[in-house]
C-alpha positions in Angstrom: -7.5 7.4 -8.3 -9.2 4.1 -8.8 -5.9 2.4 -9.4 -4.7 3.0 -5.8 -7.2 0.6 -4.3 -6.7 -3.1 -3.9 -9.5 -5.6 -4.4 -9.8 -8.0 -1.6 -10.5 -11.7 -2.3 -11.4 -14.2 0.4 -9.2 -17.2 -0.3 -10.6 -19.7 2.2 -13.3 -21.4 0.1 -12.0 -23.7 -2.8 -15.4 -23.4 -4.5 -14.7 -19.6 -5.0 -11.2 -20.1 -6.5 -12.4 -20.5 -10.1 -14.4 -17.2 -9.9 -11.5 -15.4 -8.2 -9.0 -16.6 -10.9 -11.4 -15.6 -13.7 -12.0 -12.1 -12.3 -8.3 -11.4 -11.9 -7.6 -12.8 -15.4 -10.2 -10.4 -16.9 -8.7 -7.4 -15.0 -5.3 -8.2 -16.4 -6.4 -8.7 -20.0 -8.6 -5.6 -19.8 -5.5 -3.6 -18.8 -3.9 -4.7 -22.1 -1.3 -7.2 -20.7 0.0 -9.6 -23.3 -1.1 -13.2 -23.4 2.3 -14.2 -22.0 2.1 -11.8 -19.1 -1.5 -12.6 -18.4 -0.6 -16.3 -18.3 2.1 -15.5 -15.8 -0.4 -13.8 -13.5 -2.8 -16.8 -14.0 -0.1 -19.2 -12.9 0.9 -17.1 -9.9 -2.7 -16.9 -8.7 -3.1 -20.6 -9.1 0.0 -21.3 -7.0 -1.0 -18.7 -4.4 -4.5 -20.1 -3.9 -3.0 -23.6 -3.6 -0.4 -22.5 -1.1 -3.0 -20.7 1.0 -5.1 -23.8 1.4 -2.2 -26.2 1.9 -0.1 -24.2 4.3 -2.0 -21.2 5.6 -5.4 -22.6 6.2 -6.8 -20.2 3.7 -6.3 -16.4 3.7 -6.8 -13.2 1.7 -5.5 -12.1 -1.7 -5.1 -8.3 -2.4 -4.9 -7.4 -6.1 -4.6 -4.2 -8.1 -3.3 -2.9 -11.4 -1.4 0.3 -10.8 0.7 2.8 -12.9 4.4 3.2 -12.4 5.6 5.9 -14.7 4.8 4.8 -18.3 4.4 1.1 -17.2 1.5 -0.8 -15.6 1.9 -3.4 -12.9 -0.3 -6.2 -11.6 0.3 -6.4 -7.8 -0.6 -9.5 -5.8 -0.4 -9.7 -2.1 -1.3 -13.0 -0.3 -1.9 -12.9 3.4 -2.5 -15.8 5.8 -2.6 -16.4 9.6 -1.1 -19.8 9.4 1.9 -21.4 11.2 4.4 -19.4 9.3 7.8 -20.5 8.1 11.0 -20.6 10.2 13.2 -20.1 7.0 11.1 -18.5 4.2 14.2 -18.2 2.0 14.8 -22.0 2.1 11.1 -22.6 1.2 11.5 -20.7 -2.0 13.9 -23.3 -3.4 12.2 -25.8 -5.7 11.6 -29.2 -4.1 11.5 -27.8 -0.5 8.1 -28.2 1.2 6.6 -28.2 4.7 4.1 -30.9 3.5 4.4 -34.0 1.4 4.0 -32.0 -1.9 6.7 -31.4 -4.5 7.3 -27.9 -3.1 7.4 -26.1 -6.4 4.9 -23.4 -5.6 7.1 -20.6 -4.2 9.9 -21.3 -6.6 7.4 -21.0 -9.5 6.1 -17.7 -8.3 9.7 -16.4 -8.0 10.5 -17.3 -11.6 7.2 -15.8 -13.0 7.1 -12.5 -11.1 9.2 -9.4 -11.8 9.1 -8.7 -8.0 8.8 -11.5 -5.5 9.2 -11.5 -1.7 8.1 -13.7 1.1 7.9 -12.5 4.7 6.9 -15.0 7.4 7.1 -15.4 11.2 6.5 -18.6 13.1 3.0 -18.8 14.6 2.1 -15.4 12.9 1.6 -16.2 9.3 3.0 -15.3 5.9 2.8 -12.5 3.4 3.7 -13.1 -0.3 4.3 -10.2 -2.6 4.3 -10.6 -6.4 4.4 -7.9 -9.1 4.2 -8.5 -12.9 4.9 -5.6 -15.2 3.1 -5.0 -18.4 6.3 -4.0 -20.3 9.7 -5.5 -19.6 11.7 -3.7 -17.0 15.1 -2.3 -18.1 18.1 -4.2 -16.7 19.0 -1.3 -14.4 16.2 0.7 -12.9 17.1 3.8 -10.9 15.3 3.9 -7.6 13.1 6.9 -6.9 14.4 9.3 -4.3 11.4 8.4 -2.1 9.8 4.9 -2.2 6.0 5.0 -1.5 3.9 1.9 -1.2 0.4 1.3 0.1 -2.3 -1.1 0.9 -5.8 0.5 0.3 -8.9 -1.7 0.6 -12.6 -0.7 0.5 -14.9 -1.5 3.3 -16.2 -5.0 2.8 -19.1 -5.0 0.4 -18.3 -1.6 -1.1 -17.2 -1.2 -4.8 -15.5 2.2 -4.2 -12.7 2.9 -1.7 -13.3 6.2 0.2 -9.6 6.3 1.1 -7.0 7.4 -1.5 -3.5 8.6 -1.9 -1.2 10.4 -4.3 2.5 10.4 -4.7 4.1 13.0 -6.9 7.7 13.6 -7.7 8.9 17.1 -8.9 12.3 18.6 -9.3 13.6 19.1 -5.8 10.5 17.7 -4.0 8.3 14.6 -3.5 4.7 15.1 -2.2 2.7 12.4 -0.5 -0.9 12.7 0.3 -3.2 10.3 2.2 -6.9 11.1 2.6 -10.1 9.5 3.9 -13.4 10.8 2.6 -16.1 11.1 5.2 -18.1 7.9 5.5 -17.5 5.3 2.8 -18.7 4.4 -0.7 -18.8 6.4 -3.9 -19.3 9.9 -2.3 -16.4 9.4 0.0 -14.3 8.3 -3.0 -15.4 11.3 -5.1 -14.3 13.7 -2.3 -10.8 12.2 -2.2 -10.6 12.0 -6.0 -11.4 15.7 -6.3 -8.6 16.6 -3.8 -6.1 14.4 -5.7 -7.0 15.9 -9.0 -6.3 19.4 -7.6 -2.9 18.6 -6.2 -0.6 19.1 -9.2 -1.4 22.9 -9.3 0.0 23.2 -5.8 3.4 21.5 -6.4 5.4 24.5 -5.2 3.2 25.2 -2.1 4.1 24.4 1.5 2.0 21.5 3.0 -0.1 23.9 5.1 -0.9 26.0 2.1 -1.8 22.9 0.1 -4.3 21.9 2.8 -5.8 25.4 2.9 -6.3 25.2 -0.9 -7.8 21.8 -0.8 -10.2 23.0 1.8 -11.6 25.4 -0.8 -11.4 22.9 -3.6 -13.5 20.2 -2.0 -16.2 22.4 -0.4 -18.9 21.0 -2.7 -18.0 17.4 -1.8 -18.7 15.3 1.3 -15.4 16.4 2.8 -12.4 14.5 4.0 -9.5 14.3 6.4 -6.0 14.1 5.1 -2.3 14.6 5.7 0.2 16.1 3.2 3.9 15.4 3.5 6.6 17.0 1.3 10.1 15.7 1.2 12.6 18.5 0.2 15.4 16.7 -1.7 18.1 19.3 -1.2 17.3 20.0 2.5 16.7 16.3 3.3 13.7 17.3 5.4 10.1 16.1 5.7 7.4 18.8 6.1 4.1 17.5 7.4 0.6 19.0 7.8 -2.5 17.0 8.6 -6.1 17.7 9.4 -8.3 15.0 10.9 -7.7 11.4 12.0 -4.9 10.2 9.7 -2.4 8.5 12.0 1.2 9.4 11.1 4.3 7.8 12.7 7.9 8.5 12.0 10.1 5.4 12.7 13.8 5.9 13.1 16.3 3.4 14.5 13.8 1.6 16.7 12.2 4.9 18.0 8.7 5.8 16.9 7.3 9.3 17.1 3.7 10.2 16.3 2.7 13.4 14.4 -0.4 15.0 15.9 -2.8 16.4 13.2 -5.1 19.3 13.6 -8.8 18.7 14.4 -11.1 19.5 11.5 -12.6 18.4 8.3 -11.2 19.5 4.9 -14.0 21.1 3.0 -16.1 21.9 6.1 -14.1 23.4 8.9 -10.3 23.7 9.4 -8.3 25.7 12.0 -7.4 29.4 11.1 -3.8 28.8 12.0 -1.9 25.8 10.5 1.7 25.0 11.1 3.8 22.3 9.7 6.2 19.9 11.5 9.7 19.7 10.0 11.6 16.4 10.5 15.2 15.8 9.3 15.5 12.6 7.2 17.8 9.9 8.4 19.1 6.6 7.0 16.6 3.8 7.4 13.8 6.2 8.5 10.3 5.4 7.4 7.0 7.3 7.7 3.8 5.3 8.1 0.3 6.8 7.5 -2.9 5.0 8.3 -6.6 5.9 7.9 -8.9 5.2 10.8 -9.9 1.9 9.2 -6.7 0.7 10.8 -6.6 0.2 14.6 -4.1 2.2 16.5 -1.3 0.9 18.7 0.5 -1.0 15.9 4.3 -1.3 16.4 6.8 -1.9 13.6 9.2 -3.5 16.1 7.0 -6.6 16.4 7.8 -7.5 12.8 11.4 -8.8 13.0 13.5 -7.8 10.0 10.6 -6.4 8.0 12.3 -3.1 7.2 14.7 -5.1 4.9 11.7 -5.9 2.7 9.6 -4.1 0.1 7.5 -1.4 1.8 4.3 -3.2 0.6 5.2 -6.1 3.0 5.1 -3.7 6.0 1.9 -2.1 4.8 0.3 -5.5 4.4 1.5 -6.7 7.8 -0.1 -3.7 9.6 -3.3 -4.3 7.5 -3.2 -8.0 8.4 -3.1 -7.4 12.2 -5.0 -4.1 12.6 -7.6 -3.8 9.9 -11.0 -2.9 11.4 -13.0 -4.2 8.4 -15.9 -1.9 9.3 -14.5 1.0 7.1 -12.2 1.7 4.2 -8.6 0.8 5.2 -5.4 2.3 4.2 -1.7 2.0 5.1 0.9 4.0 3.3 4.6 3.6 3.9 7.4 6.0 2.7 11.2 5.8 2.8 14.0 8.0 1.4 16.4 5.8 -0.6 19.4 8.1 -0.2 20.5 10.2 2.7 23.9 11.6 3.7 
């Protein structure tokens, strides 16, 4: 469960950059990345910190090493509140710059990263996403039936993130779970970790039954709030059941609908009767889930064209604008890749 949380680095003070680079370097080498791959991450971090200072007035770097199947991936998300770029695609070309520099930064990142995207809006800022995989990716990688991406960040000053998620794909079904342990810190983290560890044994259960079972499983922990979503592949339907203040919105063709969860705390008190909401999947539809470390009233429509990008870009945009920074913070975004 630790690998679902990002580490947040303040990239506003140049004097801190050498420590930031060293820490990320040690995380990558510690995960067993080759010297070549580690060097690629080092160069990306150098370019990102330079860009943040030159063009964004400083910003924030989110970093994590995650598992994707039998591979590991170093994910880097850079966020700034600068002037933004009118044509981010043009800026990626070598030799193009908004200042009097050579303009090689974004082009270098694109060449070094296995995944590279830039999203920017004028007078809003910029988000840069880079992923470097431990093992080479095959030339043709089949997309999962359901894409799931997240931004999970601990409360500032905390080592452990009390929010966590799990995404599990089984024959005929994909299950997605986002939870927020009560409070924050290690005990909140342990409550969510316990729930996540129990999930595989309920792979054939309905979301409501899964929540009832988790209620029993985490009784000796601090407790948590959480929402379980199951996507039924053959039926092309989402089944949703949530307890507590995880905000869930279903975005389809410019229309946003909120799912109302039940009051309660998993592990302490939950309603006797639980029913699930069933939603038909549609092309372009996304489901967004947020813990209460994210302010409400966010609106995907304010981010022009963002649904064309990797889902981590949207998660980072919501985090950028609506993170409370007084609690653990999580944004999880899901989308079905194929619908008829």
